[in-house]
Structure formats: structure tokens, C-alpha cells
C-alpha positions in Angstrom: -2.0 -86.4 57.7 -2.7 -82.7 57.9 -5.8 -81.4 59.6 -7.5 -78.0 59.9 -8.2 -75.9 63.0 -9.2 -72.3 63.8 -6.7 -70.3 65.8 -6.1 -66.6 66.7 -3.2 -64.3 67.6 -3.4 -60.6 68.6 -5.6 -57.8 67.3 -9.0 -58.9 68.8 -12.0 -60.4 67.1 -12.6 -60.7 64.2 -9.3 -59.8 62.5 -7.3 -62.1 64.8 -9.1 -65.3 63.8 -7.8 -67.5 61.0 -7.7 -71.1 59.8 -4.5 -73.1 60.0 -3.3 -76.6 59.2 -1.4 -78.9 61.5 -0.2 -82.5 61.9 -2.0 -84.2 64.8 0.3 -86.3 67.1 0.8 -89.9 65.9 -1.1 -92.6 67.8 2.2 -94.0 69.0 3.1 -90.7 70.7 0.0 -90.5 72.9 0.5 -91.1 76.6 -1.6 -93.5 78.7 -4.3 -90.9 79.6 -4.6 -89.2 76.2 -7.2 -89.7 73.5 -7.5 -88.5 70.0 -11.0 -87.6 68.6 -12.3 -87.0 65.2 -14.6 -84.0 65.6 -18.2 -84.2 64.4 -19.5 -81.0 65.9 -18.3 -78.1 68.1 -20.2 -75.3 69.7 -19.4 -71.6 70.3 -19.8 -69.5 73.4 -19.3 -65.8 74.3 -16.1 -66.7 76.1 -14.6 -67.6 72.7 -14.8 -64.0 71.5 -14.0 -62.6 74.9 -10.8 -64.6 75.0 -9.7 -63.3 71.6 -10.3 -59.8 72.8 -8.0 -60.3 75.8 -5.2 -60.3 73.2 -6.5 -57.2 71.3 -3.4 -55.1 71.8 -0.8 -57.4 73.4 0.4 -61.0 73.4 -0.5 -61.1 77.1 -4.0 -61.7 78.4 -3.1 -59.8 81.5 -3.3 -55.9 81.9 -0.1 -53.9 82.6 1.7 -54.2 85.0 0.6 -57.8 85.6 1.8 -58.6 82.1 5.3 -57.8 83.2 5.1 -59.8 86.5 3.4 -62.8 84.7 5.5 -62.8 81.6 6.2 -66.5 81.9 2.6 -67.3 81.4 1.6 -64.4 79.2 0.9 -66.4 76.1 4.3 -65.9 74.3 5.1 -63.9 71.2 2.9 -61.6 69.1 2.5 -64.4 66.5 1.8 -67.3 68.9 -1.4 -69.2 67.9 -4.1 -69.7 70.5 -6.8 -72.3 69.9 -10.5 -71.5 70.3 -13.9 -73.0 71.3 -14.6 -75.2 74.3 -17.4 -77.7 73.4 -17.2 -80.7 71.1 -18.6 -84.1 70.2 -16.9 -86.7 68.1 -15.5 -90.2 67.8 -12.4 -91.6 69.5 -9.9 -92.7 67.0 -7.0 -93.5 69.4 -6.8 -94.0 73.2 -4.1 -94.5 75.7 -4.3 -97.6 78.0 -5.5 -95.5 81.0 -7.7 -93.0 79.2 -11.0 -94.6 80.1 -12.1 -94.7 76.4 -11.6 -96.9 73.4 -11.4 -96.3 69.7 -14.9 -96.1 68.3 -16.5 -94.5 71.4 -18.7 -91.6 70.7 -17.9 -88.8 73.2 -18.7 -85.2 74.1 -17.1 -82.8 76.3 -15.5 -79.5 77.4 -12.0 -78.1 77.5 -11.0 -74.9 79.3 -9.7 -73.4 76.0 -8.9 -69.9 77.1 -6.7 -71.2 79.9 -5.1 -74.4 78.5 -5.3 -73.5 74.8 -6.8 -76.8 73.8 -9.5 -75.6 71.5 -12.3 -77.7 69.9 -12.6 -75.8 66.6 -10.5 -78.4 64.8 -11.0 -81.5 62.8 -8.8 -83.7 65.0 -8.5 -83.1 68.8 -6.0 -84.5 71.3 -6.9 -84.5 75.0 -5.4 -85.6 78.2 -8.3 -87.1 80.3 -6.3 -86.8 83.6 -8.4 -85.1 86.2 -6.1 -82.0 86.5 -6.2 -81.2 82.8 -9.1 -78.8 82.7 -11.0 -81.2 80.5 -14.3 -83.1 81.1 -15.3 -85.8 78.6 -18.1 -88.4 78.8 -19.7 -90.9 76.4 -22.3 -89.4 74.2 -25.9 -90.5 75.1 -27.2 -92.8 72.3 -30.3 -90.8 71.9 -28.4 -87.6 71.2 -26.8 -86.8 67.8 -23.4 -85.0 67.7 -25.0 -81.6 67.1 -27.0 -81.7 70.3 -24.2 -83.3 72.3 -21.8 -80.5 71.3 -24.3 -77.9 72.5 -24.4 -79.0 76.1 -21.0 -79.1 78.0 -20.1 -75.5 78.8 -23.6 -74.3 79.5 -24.7 -77.3 81.4 -21.5 -77.4 83.6 -21.9 -73.6 84.2 -25.6 -74.0 85.2 -24.8 -77.0 87.3 -22.0 -75.1 89.1 -24.4 -72.2 89.8 -27.1 -74.5 91.1 -24.6 -76.2 93.4 -23.6 -72.7 94.7 -27.2 -71.8 95.7 -28.5 -75.2 96.7 -28.3 -74.9 100.4 -29.9 -71.4 100.4 -32.9 -72.4 98.4 -33.4 -75.7 100.3 -33.4 -73.9 103.6 -36.0 -71.4 102.5 -39.7 -71.9 103.1 -41.0 -71.2 99.6 -37.9 -72.4 97.7 -37.8 -69.6 95.1 -34.8 -69.1 92.8 -34.5 -66.0 90.6 -32.7 -66.6 87.3 -31.7 -63.4 85.5 -31.5 -64.2 81.8 -33.5 -67.4 81.8 -33.6 -67.8 78.0 -29.8 -67.5 77.7 -27.8 -70.6 76.9 -26.8 -71.1 80.5 -30.0 -69.6 82.0 -32.3 -72.1 80.3 -30.4 -75.1 81.9 -30.3 -73.3 85.3 -34.1 -73.1 85.1 -34.5 -76.7 84.0 -32.2 -78.0 86.8 -34.0 -75.9 89.4 -37.4 -77.1 88.3 -36.2 -80.7 88.3 -35.4 -80.2 92.0 -38.9 -79.0 92.8 -37.9 -75.4 93.2 -40.0 -72.4 92.1 -38.4 -70.2 89.5 -38.8 -66.5 88.7 -37.0 -65.7 85.4 -36.3 -62.6 83.4 -36.1 -62.6 79.6 -37.1 -60.4 76.6 -40.6 -60.3 75.0 -39.8 -62.9 72.3 -38.7 -65.4 74.8 -41.5 -65.2 77.4 -43.5 -68.1 75.9 -40.4 -70.2 75.7 -39.4 -69.6 79.3 -42.9 -70.0 80.7 -44.2 -73.0 78.6 -41.1 -74.9 77.7 -38.8 -74.2 80.7 -41.8 -74.1 83.0 -40.7 -71.0 85.0 -43.4 -70.1 87.6 -43.0 -66.4 87.1 -41.6 -64.5 84.1 -40.6 -60.9 83.9 -40.3 -59.3 80.4 -37.4 -56.9 81.1 -38.3 -54.8 78.0 -41.8 -54.2 79.4 -41.0 -52.9 82.9 -39.3 -49.8 84.2 -37.4 -51.6 86.9 -36.6 -55.3 86.8 -35.4 -55.3 90.4 -38.6 -53.5 91.5 -40.7 -56.1 89.7 -38.8 -59.0 91.3 -39.3 -57.4 94.8 -43.0 -57.0 94.1 -43.5 -60.6 92.8 -41.6 -62.1 95.8 -43.4 -60.1 98.5 -45.1 -63.2 100.0 -41.9 -65.3 100.5 -40.0 -62.2 101.7 -42.7 -61.5 104.3 -42.4 -65.1 105.5 -38.8 -64.5 106.2 -37.2 -66.0 103.0 -34.2 -64.3 101.5 -33.9 -63.7 97.8 -31.6 -66.1 96.0 -30.3 -65.1 92.5 -28.4 -66.7 89.7 -27.3 -63.9 87.3 -26.6 -64.9 83.7 -26.7 -61.3 82.4 -24.3 -59.2 84.4 -24.7 -55.8 86.0 -25.7 -54.6 89.5 -29.3 -53.5 89.3 -30.7 -56.0 91.8 -27.8 -55.6 94.2 -28.1 -51.8 94.1 -31.9 -51.7 94.5 -32.9 -50.0 97.7 -35.7 -52.4 98.4 -34.5 -55.7 96.9 -30.8 -55.4 97.6 -31.1 -55.8 101.4 -33.3 -58.9 100.9 -30.8 -60.8 98.8 -29.1 -63.6 100.8 -27.2 -65.3 98.0 -26.1 -63.9 94.7 -24.3 -66.0 92.1 -23.2 -64.4 88.9 -21.4 -66.1 85.9 -20.7 -62.6 84.4 -19.9 -60.1 87.1 -20.6 -56.4 87.1 -19.9 -55.9 83.4 -22.6 -56.2 80.7 -20.6 -56.0 77.5 -20.9 -59.3 75.6 -17.5 -59.0 73.9 -15.3 -58.5 77.0 -14.3 -61.3 79.4 -16.6 -61.9 82.4 -16.4 -64.3 85.3 -14.0 -64.3 88.3 -11.2 -63.1 86.0 -12.6 -59.6 86.2 -12.5 -59.2 90.0 -9.3 -57.1 89.6 -11.1 -54.8 87.1 -14.2 -54.2 89.2 -13.1 -53.5 92.8 -16.7 -53.3 94.0 -17.0 -57.0 93.2 -14.1 -57.8 95.4 -15.4 -55.7 98.2 -18.8 -57.2 97.9 -17.3 -60.7 98.0 -15.2 -59.9 101.0 -18.0 -58.3 103.0 -20.2 -61.3 102.3 -17.5 -63.7 103.6 -17.4 -62.0 107.0 -21.2 -61.7 107.2 -21.5 -58.0 106.5 -23.4 -58.3 103.3 -24.9 -60.6 100.7 -23.1 -63.9 100.1 -21.7 -63.2 96.7 -19.6 -65.2 94.2 -18.7 -64.7 90.6 -18.2 -68.3 89.5 -16.6 -70.3 86.7 -17.7 -73.7 85.8 -16.4 -76.9 87.4 -15.2 -79.4 84.7 -16.7 -82.5 86.3 -17.3 -85.6 84.2 -20.0 -86.9 86.4 -22.0 -83.7 85.7 -21.8 -84.4 82.0 -23.0 -88.0 82.7 -25.8 -86.4 84.6 -26.8 -84.3 81.6 -27.0 -87.3 79.5 -29.3 -89.1 82.0 -31.4 -86.0 82.6 -32.0 -84.3 79.3 -33.9 -85.5 76.3 -32.7 -84.4 72.9 -35.8 -82.1 72.6 -34.6 -80.3 75.8 -31.3 -79.3 74.1 -32.0 -76.0 72.4 -30.1 -75.4 69.1 -30.4 -72.0 67.4 -28.7 -73.1 64.2 -25.8 -74.9 62.7 -22.9 -73.7 60.5 -20.2 -75.1 58.4 -16.6 -75.4 59.7 -15.4 -72.7 57.4 -18.2 -70.3 58.6 -16.9 -69.9 62.2 -16.2 -66.1 61.9 -19.7 -65.4 60.6 -21.3 -67.6 63.4 -19.3 -65.7 66.1 -20.5 -62.4 64.7 -24.1 -63.6 64.9 -23.6 -64.7 68.5 -22.1 -61.3 69.5 -25.2 -59.6 68.2 -27.1 -61.4 70.9 -30.1 -62.4 68.8 -29.9 -66.2 69.2 -31.8 -68.7 71.4 -29.8 -71.7 72.3 -26.5 -72.8 70.8 -24.8 -72.2 67.5 -23.1 -75.4 66.5 -20.4 -76.0 63.9 -20.4 -79.1 61.8 -16.8 -80.3 61.4 -15.8 -81.2 57.8 
């Protein structure tokens, strides 16, 4: 029986995106570690548009001349379809004998769609649950609906990866401060929540309209409205004077991008650990994360100097797709702690992606699968 999914070719967002029909694999064709899921909801993330824009002018996601050297993994012909979106929630309809799930299980999870082309913007999804597949799937908590479950995987796993990367630095400090740049962003809000659950003190940046949310709902100890100050880095330095004078380094998780804090003449030298999920770029529509080290040589130099002890310990990270962290999300978060901006119908994906690119959302945009 035919099913619908969203795919894209070349040309960049939005013109590359279109809806297609396909025949899902028959249950008898699934291997022992595969499952088939009837999608109930899927969420969108900036990386979805960023991945589409990698193919704006070419069938290869790599810049020339890498596209010539890596032709075998370049993505194929001009007309090859690439699947989109990474987060989902749904019901297992078929499962292999060693998949770890059974028909009827309600599950939620993540797939590394830009890399393995197993997107979640489809009515029927087929996944390999083997550990090396770039997929993390867990049973949906009974107190979450599918909309809230689909909103969690990518942002929670990214936040959890970031917290893991700064954990030892914060724990070894006297005052246990963590700076979160972009605390009201989809990843930033869970970074703040996890940090607070560990007893850390959090200084977060956000815009005016999100100050109350970050302070009162996320419980950040200090909030900087970046629209109301002339220098965010200068304000961070001012607010952290006490722990700095006590010998603590400044630990930062950056969910925004850019280099203001790193380049600040006062703050820069006090930073001991800097984790970014974006990198030096600030454009929402272009790919961020460790994939851009080659495009931003300063990032690579900064990382290398940090590795040999000649500068800040710096990493641009990508999430770890760990099932146990999804299980942890279900055990940690109540439904009211999962922030949804709005929902949209399956056929309205292009419009929802355009809204996300505008950057005027708080929480996740979640598609309801028809």
C-alpha cells in the first residue's frame, strides 16, 4: 500500500522540497533488527533546511574539490531524492525478532537524516535499531502524547551531549556556573533544565520576549536580554565577577553561534571550556556543527590550540544518538516541561519550515502525520 513522504533534490529550500509516494517494505522483508512505524507526529529542526541548502547548486553536499574526491558518497544524481526531518513519534506495526520492540509499542526517536537519509517526514517509517545505524528509539512515556514525544529527541540529545561535554569543568569549579547562550532556543531550554537538575547555577541569554520564560519557567539564576545591552560578553563578564575572582573559569554552551565571547578582551581569557552546537557562523539557513570546521579555519585552529593547552578547551559538537538518553528524557521531563510552539498538518511542512527559518518560535513546530 502506497504511503506519502516529503523529500528533496537540488536547488535549495524551499523549491527543492516536494511530496512523493512510495511503497514501504513488506513485513516479510524486514531483517531481525528492523522495525516499521506508523508515524503519528514528527518535528522540524533548523538542520532540516540546512541540509537542503547543502544541495543548492549540486548533487553533492561537499564543496569543490571535495565533491570530486568523495564522489562515491556525494549523494548521487541531480534527481536523487533525499529524505528530511529527524524526530518522530508513532506506533510500531512490524518488528524483527531482535529489534527490541513489538507491534503495538508506542515509540519516539531520532534518526541522523542528513547523513543516513532516513527522514521522519513520512507516514510509514522503516528503521534499523542496530547500534551503528545512527538511530535512537525508545518507548514513549505513557504520560506524553505523540506531539510532545516527537518534539524531544534531537534537542534533548543535543543538550545532553553538550552537558556531558562541560560536566567535569562545572563540577570542578567552586561556584558551579554554566553560561548558556540562547537559553530560550529549542536546545538551549533543555540545556538549562538539565543544568538546573544537577544543582548548577545558570546564566542565560535570550531576547526580551523570552526573559520571563527563561527566568521563571526554566529557573535560570541570571538572565541577560541581549537586545537591551551593548555587549553580551561584557555583561557576562560583569555578572560573573565573583566566581572569576574566586578562581573559577567561565564555562559556556553556545546554542547561537558567533565568536563574541571568545573574542572579548576581558571575557575571552577567562573561558576554560566552550562548547558550541553551531560554530562561528550565525546564519540559520546554512549548516552548522562540526561539519563546518573546514569552512571556518579559525575554529580548527582554536580547537587545536585547546588540545595542546594553549587556549580555551573548544569543541563544536554534534549530538550522540544514545537510546539511554531518550529513556532519561522520559524519566526526567513532565509533559508540561516539553515546549511546543505550534502544530501543523502533514501537507503544511514547507510553510512550517519557513516559519522556523524566520526565527520567531519558542519551542518546537510539530507535524501531525495524516
